[in-house]
C-alpha positions as CSV (number, residue, x, y, z in Angstrom):
1,E,-25.3,42.9,4.1
2,L,-23.2,46.1,2.6
3,E,-20.1,45.1,0.5
4,R,-17.2,46.5,-1.5
5,R,-15.9,44.8,-4.7
6,S,-11.7,45.2,-4.3
7,P,-9.6,46.0,-7.6
8,E,-9.0,42.0,-7.6
9,G,-12.7,41.3,-7.4
10,A,-13.4,40.0,-3.8
11,W,-16.1,41.3,-1.9
12,Q,-15.3,42.4,1.6
13,A,-18.3,43.0,4.6
14,L,-18.6,47.0,5.9
15,G,-21.9,46.8,8.1
16,S,-25.2,44.8,8.7
17,G,-28.9,45.6,9.6
18,V,-32.0,44.5,10.2
19,T,-34.8,46.5,9.2
20,D,-37.0,48.5,11.7
21,E,-40.8,48.6,12.1
22,Q,-40.8,50.7,8.7
23,G,-38.8,48.5,6.5
24,R,-36.2,50.3,7.3
25,I,-32.3,50.1,7.9
26,R,-31.4,53.6,10.1
27,A,-27.8,52.5,10.1
28,L,-26.0,49.9,8.0
29,V,-22.4,51.1,8.3
30,P,-21.7,52.2,11.8
31,A,-20.7,55.9,12.1
32,A,-16.8,55.6,12.5
33,E,-16.8,54.8,8.6
34,L,-19.1,57.2,7.2
35,G,-15.8,59.1,6.8
36,R,-14.2,56.4,5.1
37,W,-15.7,55.8,1.8
38,K,-15.2,55.3,-1.4
39,T,-16.1,55.5,-4.8
40,G,-16.7,51.9,-6.3
41,V,-18.9,48.5,-7.3
42,Y,-21.1,47.8,-3.7
43,R,-23.4,45.7,-2.8
44,V,-26.3,45.5,-0.5
45,V,-27.9,41.8,0.2
46,F,-31.0,42.2,0.7
47,R,-32.0,38.5,2.9
48,T,-35.4,38.3,2.0
49,G,-36.6,34.5,2.6
50,E,-35.7,35.1,6.4
51,F,-37.8,37.8,6.9
52,Y,-40.4,36.0,5.0
53,D,-40.1,32.6,6.7
54,K,-40.3,34.6,10.3
55,Q,-44.5,35.2,8.9
56,N,-44.6,31.9,7.8
57,Q,-45.2,32.8,4.0
58,P,-43.9,32.0,1.1
59,S,-41.3,34.0,-1.1
60,F,-39.8,33.4,-4.5
61,F,-36.4,35.2,-3.7
62,P,-34.5,33.9,-1.0
63,E,-32.0,37.0,-1.1
64,I,-32.1,40.0,-3.5
65,P,-28.4,41.3,-4.2
66,V,-27.8,44.5,-5.6
67,V,-25.3,46.2,-7.3
68,F,-24.2,49.9,-7.5
69,R,-21.2,52.4,-8.3
70,V,-20.6,55.4,-6.0
71,D,-19.1,58.3,-8.0
72,S,-18.5,60.3,-4.9
73,A,-17.3,58.7,-1.5
74,T,-19.2,62.3,-0.6
75,Q,-23.2,62.0,-1.2
76,H,-25.5,59.6,0.5
77,Y,-26.7,56.8,-1.3
78,H,-30.1,55.3,-1.1
79,V,-31.1,52.1,-2.7
80,P,-34.8,51.5,-1.9
81,L,-36.4,47.5,-2.5
82,L,-39.9,47.4,-2.8
83,L,-40.9,43.9,-2.1
84,S,-43.8,41.3,-2.6
85,P,-43.2,37.4,-2.1
86,Y,-42.8,36.9,-5.4
87,G,-41.3,40.0,-7.2
88,F,-39.2,43.3,-6.1
89,S,-37.9,46.5,-7.8
90,T,-35.0,48.7,-6.5
91,Y,-33.9,52.0,-7.8
92,R,-31.4,54.9,-5.9
93,G,-32.9,57.2,-4.0
94,N,-32.7,60.7,-2.5
């Protein structure tokens, strides 16, 4: 799930998706919305518990919220999540 924080501090939903066979979400935001990006604070929430539950595998983090800042509305933002049942790492990709 992708959300943008409003000036009042509330989170506004922008899009959602499910990973493909390669673990990627190809289009988190509908193409028509891409031109409406704004600078500000965004949050992507990875529902990792659902992923591991479907595999009948235990996990420690049921969801992983990643909050990041968009400084330029014209740049591409790639936020990879490296995941294991008991840990994760994320960074700004290219």
